[in-house]
N, C-alpha and C positions, 0 to 999 in steps of 0.2 A: 694613157693620158688622152690620146686622140679620141678613144671610145667614150670616155667620160665627158669630154668637151662636146662631142656630137650629141650625146644623150641630153646634157643640160641645155644645149642650144636648141634641140628639138622640143624640149619641154617649155622653154621660155621663148617669147617672141623676139627679144632683143639678143643679138649675137654677142654683144659686148658684155651684157649681164651674164650670159652663159659662160663666157670665158673667165670672168672674175669668180663666178661660182665654182668653176672647176679648180681654179687656183686655190681658193679658200678651202675646198674639200680636201685636196691633196695636202695642203699645209696642215690642216687639222689632223689628218691621218698620220702624218709624219710626227706631229707633236705628241699625239697619243702613244705612238710606238716608242718615241724617245722616253716618255714618262714611264712606260711599262718596263723598258730595258733598265732605266735608272732604278726603279723599285726592285727589280729582280737582282741586279748586281750591286745593290747598295751594301748588302752585308757580305758579299763574296770577297771583296777586296779589303775588308776590315780585318786587321791582324788579330784583334782581340776576339772577334767572332769566330774566325777560322781556328784559333787555338782552342776556344771553348768547344767547338764541334769535334776537334780531335780528342779532347780529354774525356768528354762524356760519352756514354754508350749510345747506340743507335735508337733504342727505345725512348730514351729521354729526349733526344732531338725530335723524334717523331711526335712526342707529346707536346713539344713546344711549338712546332710549326703551325698547327691550327690556331693556337692562341695568338701567335704573331700575325697570321692572316686576318683574324677577327679584329685585332687592334688596328690594322691598316684599313680595313673596311669601315670600322666605326668612325674613323676620322673623316670619311667622306659619305657618311650615311644620309646626310641631308640631300644628296644628289638623287638617290634611287629609292629611299624609304619614304613612303607617304606620311603626311603630317596629320591625317585624320585618325584620331584616337579610337573611335569605334571600329574602323577598318583594321587597325593594328590588333585590336583585341579579338576580332573575329578570325583574323589570320593566325594569331597565336593559338587560339582554341583549335583551329583546324590542324595546325602542326602538331599539337598534343594528341589529337585524335589519330594522326598518321604515325605516331610513334617517335616524333622528334621532340625530345624533352630538353635538349641542350639550350642554354640561355642565349646562344648565338644563332639559333636556328632561324629566327625571324630575319636577322641580318643576312644570313647566307641565302635564304629564299629569295629576297628581293634583289640581292646581288646576282644570283643566277638568272633571274628573269631579265634584269637589265643587260647582262652579258649576252643572252640569247637575242634580245631585241636589237643588239648592235651587230652580232656576228652573222645571224641568219640573213639579213639583207645584203651584207657584204658578200657572203657566199653565193647568194642568188645573182648578184651583179657580176661576180666573176664567172659563174656558170653561163649566164646570158651572153657574156662577151665572147664566149667560144662558139656561140650559135650564129651563123651568118644570116643576115636578112631579118633580124628580129626588130619589131617596131618599138619605138620609144614608149608608147602607151602600154604595151604589154610588159615591158621591163619595169615600168613604174608600178603597174598593178601587182606584178609578182613581188616587188620589193615591199609594197604595202601589206601583201598577204604574209610575207615572211615576218614582218614586224608584228602583225596580229598573232601569228603562230608563236612567236617568242614571248608575247605577252600572256596568251591564254594557255600555252602548253604546260608550264609548271603548275598552274592551278588545276588543269585537267588531270595531270598525273597525281597530284596530291589528293584529289577526290577519289581516284581509283585506289590509291593506297589506303585511304580512310575506309572505303567500302570493304576491301579485302580484309583489313585488320579487324574491323568490327564484326565481320562475319566469322572470323576465327575465334574472336572472343565470345560471341554468342554460342558457338558450337562447343567451346570448352567449358562454358560456365556451368551447365547442369552437372557434369562429372565433378567439377570442383566443389560445387555445393553439396553433393552427396558425400564426398570425402570429408568435407568440413563438418557435416552433421555426424558422421561416424566418429571422427576425432573428438568432437565436443561431447558426444555421448560416452566416449571412453574415459572422460575425466580431464581432458586437456583444456587449458585456458584458450581464449580466442587467439592470442598471439602465437601460442605454441601450435594450435591447430592450423593457423595460416602458414606457419613455418613448415609444418609437416606436409601441407598441400603443395608448397613450393618445391620441396624435396622430391615428392612423388611425381609431380607433373612437370618437372623441369625439362624432361626429354620429349614427352608426348605433346605438351602444350607450352612451348617456351614463351609465347607472347603473354599469356595470362600469368605464368609463373614470374616473369620479369616485372610485371606490374605489381603483383603481390609482394615481391621482394623489395620493391621501392617502399611499399607501405610499412614493411617490417623495419627497414632502415630508418625511415622517418620516425617511427615510434621509438626506436632505440636511441635516436638522436635527441629525444625530449619533446617531440611534437605530440600534441594531444591526439589520441586515437580517433576521435570523431573528425578532427581536421584532416588527419591522414587518410581516412576513408573518403572524405569529401574530395580530396585531391585525386583519389583513385577514380571517382566519378568524372571529374573534370578532365582527366587524361584519357579516358576511354570513350565516354559518351554513349555507353550501352544502357538501355532502359532496364534490363534485368539486374545489372549491377547497381544501378541507381535505386531500384526498389529494395534490394538487399541492404544497401547502406542505410536507407531511410528506416528500415525495420530494425537494424542493429542500433542505430542512433536512438531511436525511440525506446528500445529495450534498455540501453545503458542509461538513458535519462530518467526513466521511471523505476529502474532497479528490478525489472522482471528477468526471468530466466532466459539466457541467451540460447540455451539448447532448445527450449520450447519455441522460441522465435525462429530459429533455423528450421525446426521441423515443420512449423506452420508455413513458412515461406517456401520450403521445399515441396510440400504438398500442393501449395497454390501454384507454384511454377510447373509442377507435373500436370496439374489440371489444365493450365494454359497451353502447354505443349500438346496435350491430348486434343483439346478443342481446335488448336491450329491444324493438327494433322487431320481431324475430321472435316474441317473446312476445306482443306486442300483436296481431300478425297471426294467431297461433295461437288467440287467444281470440275472433276475429271469428266463426268458424263457430258457436261456442257461443252467442254473444250474438245471432246472427241467428235462432235457433230461435224465440224468442218472437214477433218481428214477422212472420216467415214463417207461423207457425201461426195467429196471431190476425188478421193483416191480409190477407196474400196468399192463403192457402189458402181462406178462405170466398169471396173474390172469384173465385178460379179455379174452384171447384166451382159457383158460381152461373153463370159463363159457360158451363161445359161442360154442366151438367145441366139448366139452365133451358130451352134449346131442345127437348131431348128430352121434358121434362115437358109443355111446351106442345103438342108434336106428339101425344103420347099422349093428352092431354086432348081434343084436337081430334078424334082418330080414335075414341076411346071413345064409344059412343052414350049419350045421356041424361046 
């Protein structure tokens, strides 16, 4: 209490304003803590809820808890969810790219970011309180840095998840396409070929297999195949998958052979991969100039010239 009062008094010129700010801050913290305790123990003392938890099994309770949490967060979503519709659409797309397909993922994302923006500055203030002789300006700047970290940290982690997930999808896509071509040439339909790919690649490539399994489930639920494939593109964001879906959609629209479309796209993808590998190989000579010049050339000159210098120094009198 005294530390907070001294901190706010040091940041503000008026001592009385600092004291009132300390009182309001402590009162708000106590109010938030009381609300949190009330929300946690609201269902604990309810006899109907306690009997229900005793009657049902553990798995059912575990399935109900996230929904209950989402309902509580949805009641207060106007506090931490932005109102900009384009921003929400971009965030939803990024969450799909990261593999978060739940309808409450957007709500949980902004709730986690708001929670970090509150908890991290409090942890910084508590840690700074244990360090003697810390200036008020330094504490204030550290708290602002913690708020910025809580705001940008979830977005940075989501970008890393998107990058890693799309990399795994791009690596698994050529093998999936080759297996899809083999199954189609064997006489299987497109749905049966996709099902076979899911079964065969479920262990080696679980990410792509899970996405294709969603496509099969949507198709069986009555969704149009073209729309299910478009949703696959929206969930992954990989250009190779986008090209395959566009080729299959065009083939289904004009009634051409799907097997021929898959063969043509597979050959085209193989040519692109070969060109990409040749491009990387052509850049190697340019990239090796710096390590050869800085690392190998001085060592080579030292090995070649140093014996001659030592011999000349030994022969030269004085």
